[in-house]
C-alpha positions in Angstrom: 132.7 48.9 -46.0 133.1 48.3 -49.8 132.9 44.6 -49.3 129.5 45.0 -47.4 128.2 47.2 -50.2 129.1 44.6 -52.9 127.8 41.7 -50.9 124.5 43.6 -50.3 124.3 44.3 -54.2 124.8 40.5 -54.8 122.1 39.6 -52.4 119.7 42.2 -53.9 120.2 40.8 -57.3 119.8 37.2 -56.4 116.5 38.2 -54.5 115.3 40.1 -57.6 116.1 37.2 -59.7 114.5 34.5 -57.6 111.3 36.4 -57.3 110.9 37.5 -61.0 108.2 36.2 -63.1 109.2 34.1 -66.2 107.1 34.2 -69.3 106.3 30.8 -70.7 104.4 31.1 -74.0 102.8 27.9 -75.4 102.2 28.1 -79.4 99.0 26.6 -80.7 99.2 28.2 -84.0 100.5 25.2 -86.0 97.9 22.7 -87.1 97.9 19.5 -84.9 99.5 21.3 -81.9 98.9 20.3 -78.3 100.4 21.1 -74.9 100.0 20.1 -71.2 100.0 22.9 -68.8 99.4 22.3 -65.0 97.8 19.0 -65.8 95.5 20.8 -68.2 95.5 19.6 -71.9 95.0 22.2 -74.7 94.6 21.0 -78.4 93.8 22.9 -81.6 92.1 19.9 -83.2 89.6 17.3 -82.6 90.6 13.7 -83.1 88.5 11.8 -85.8 87.0 9.4 -83.4 85.3 12.2 -81.4 82.1 13.6 -82.7 80.4 16.8 -81.6 76.9 17.3 -82.9 76.0 20.6 -81.2 77.3 23.1 -78.7 75.9 25.4 -75.9 77.6 28.8 -75.1 77.9 29.5 -71.4 80.3 32.5 -71.7 80.9 35.4 -74.2 83.2 38.3 -73.8 84.2 41.3 -76.0 86.4 44.2 -75.7 89.8 45.7 -77.0 92.8 45.5 -76.7 92.3 43.0 -73.8 89.0 41.5 -72.5 88.1 39.3 -69.5 85.0 37.7 -68.2 83.4 35.0 -66.0 80.1 33.2 -66.6 78.3 34.9 -63.7 74.9 35.9 -65.2 73.5 38.5 -62.7 75.1 40.9 -62.8 77.5 40.6 -65.7 81.1 41.2 -64.7 84.3 42.6 -66.7 83.6 42.4 -70.4 81.1 39.8 -70.2 78.3 40.1 -72.9 76.6 36.7 -72.2 76.8 34.2 -69.3 74.9 31.4 -67.8 75.5 29.1 -65.1 77.2 26.0 -66.0 76.5 22.6 -64.2 79.2 20.0 -63.8 76.7 17.3 -65.1 76.5 19.3 -68.4 80.3 19.3 -69.1 81.2 16.2 -71.2 83.8 13.8 -69.9 86.5 12.6 -72.3 89.1 9.9 -71.5 92.7 10.4 -72.7 95.4 8.0 -71.9 93.4 6.4 -69.3 92.7 9.6 -67.5 89.1 11.2 -67.3 88.8 14.9 -68.3 86.2 17.5 -68.6 85.9 19.1 -71.9 85.7 22.8 -72.6 85.6 24.5 -76.1 86.8 27.9 -77.2 85.8 29.8 -80.2 87.9 33.0 -80.9 87.0 35.7 -83.4 89.8 37.9 -84.7 90.5 39.8 -88.0 91.5 37.6 -91.0 94.6 39.6 -91.8 97.8 37.8 -91.2 99.1 40.6 -88.8 96.0 40.7 -86.7 94.8 37.1 -86.6 96.8 36.1 -83.4 95.2 36.3 -80.0 96.7 35.5 -76.6 95.0 33.6 -73.8 96.7 34.8 -70.6 94.5 33.7 -67.9 92.3 30.7 -67.5 90.8 29.9 -64.1 88.1 27.4 -63.3 86.3 27.2 -60.0 84.0 24.5 -58.5 81.1 25.8 -56.4 78.2 24.1 -54.6 75.5 26.7 -55.6 75.0 29.5 -58.0 77.1 32.4 -57.4 76.2 36.0 -58.2 78.2 38.6 -56.5 81.9 38.4 -55.7 84.8 40.6 -54.4 87.7 38.2 -55.2 87.2 35.0 -57.0 90.3 33.3 -56.0 89.4 33.8 -52.2 85.7 33.2 -52.4 85.5 30.3 -54.8 87.3 26.9 -54.8 90.0 27.2 -57.6 90.5 24.0 -59.4 92.6 25.0 -62.3 94.6 28.1 -63.1 96.6 28.7 -66.4 98.4 32.0 -65.0 101.3 31.7 -62.5 102.2 28.1 -62.0 104.2 26.5 -59.1 107.5 27.5 -60.7 106.3 31.1 -60.9 106.1 31.0 -64.6 103.6 33.4 -66.3 101.9 30.8 -68.8 100.0 32.0 -71.7 98.8 30.4 -75.1 99.1 31.9 -78.5 96.2 31.2 -80.8 95.5 31.8 -84.5 92.2 32.6 -85.7 93.2 31.8 -89.4 94.2 28.2 -88.5 90.5 27.1 -88.3 88.8 30.1 -89.5 85.2 29.8 -90.6 83.8 33.1 -89.7 83.0 32.3 -86.1 81.6 28.9 -87.0 84.3 26.6 -85.8 86.1 25.7 -82.5 89.7 27.0 -82.2 90.7 25.3 -79.0 89.7 22.1 -76.9 90.5 22.3 -73.2 90.6 19.3 -70.9 90.8 19.5 -67.2 91.2 16.3 -65.2 87.8 15.2 -63.7 89.5 14.4 -60.5 90.2 18.1 -59.9 86.4 18.9 -59.6 84.7 18.7 -56.2 82.2 15.9 -56.5 79.5 17.6 -54.4 79.9 20.8 -56.0 77.2 21.3 -58.7 78.3 24.4 -60.5 81.3 25.4 -62.5 82.6 28.9 -63.1 85.3 29.8 -65.7 87.1 33.0 -65.9 89.4 33.9 -68.8 91.4 36.9 -69.9 92.7 37.5 -73.5 94.9 40.0 -75.2 97.9 41.1 -73.1 100.4 39.8 -75.7 98.4 39.6 -78.8 95.4 42.1 -78.9 91.7 41.3 -79.2 90.7 43.4 -82.1 87.4 41.9 -83.6 84.4 39.8 -82.5 83.8 38.2 -79.3 85.4 35.2 -77.8 82.9 32.3 -76.7 83.3 29.5 -74.2 81.2 26.5 -75.0 80.5 22.9 -74.0 79.6 20.1 -76.4 76.0 19.0 -76.0 76.4 15.7 -73.9 75.3 12.3 -75.1 73.9 10.5 -72.1 76.0 7.8 -70.5 78.8 8.2 -72.9 82.5 8.5 -72.2 84.6 9.4 -75.3 88.0 7.8 -75.6 90.7 9.5 -77.3 93.2 6.6 -77.1 96.7 6.4 -76.1 99.7 8.8 -77.1 97.6 11.7 -78.7 99.5 14.5 -77.2 101.7 16.0 -79.8 100.2 13.8 -82.7 98.6 15.6 -85.7 95.0 14.9 -85.7 91.9 15.7 -87.8 90.3 19.0 -87.3 86.7 19.4 -87.7 84.5 22.5 -88.2 81.6 22.7 -85.7 78.4 24.4 -86.5 76.6 26.2 -83.8 
């Protein structure tokens, strides 16, 4: 009987261990940092051979200590304070190491003090839809998910650490550049929805977070060149 109890305890421990969620933090608080997560690329800098002349906001969220939102504009959901439909054709394409990506920009706004400048991006989900979408019960079941930063295939709970002071600029700069493979998007689906959640590890404590796209230049594909992941690049402030 004792042996059976011991064996049962061992099996229970193994099961608990195998189903546990491991936290994977990706640090983008050092200048020139970049990381690849589930085929998505995340940079805190813009290489010098890439120029952005203007931006369009498609999602703005604000709350504390956590905040989340999606660019569904009617009605507004979660902590969304501004949202607009985003068409795939209006998301610029960028070539990195011979792969075409769609580019998303993030502007964070946190206190400038050292102990409060950090912010965690805990969830990022991108959906491809063939029409505008207004009311939902469950994004993951009702929309076609093409990218998820959260739990990956290895059951890791991925999240990204950001630093407002790294770029700064009082809300007039881009703090992170996100690149999702163009092949992940559904060609005939015209609209794209982005859901994000911040603050589970480092609180949201000040202004709003904004997701933007660069104003596209017609018939242009930007080429970053080879071997840029992990290299230090030139960071540019972008006026809105």
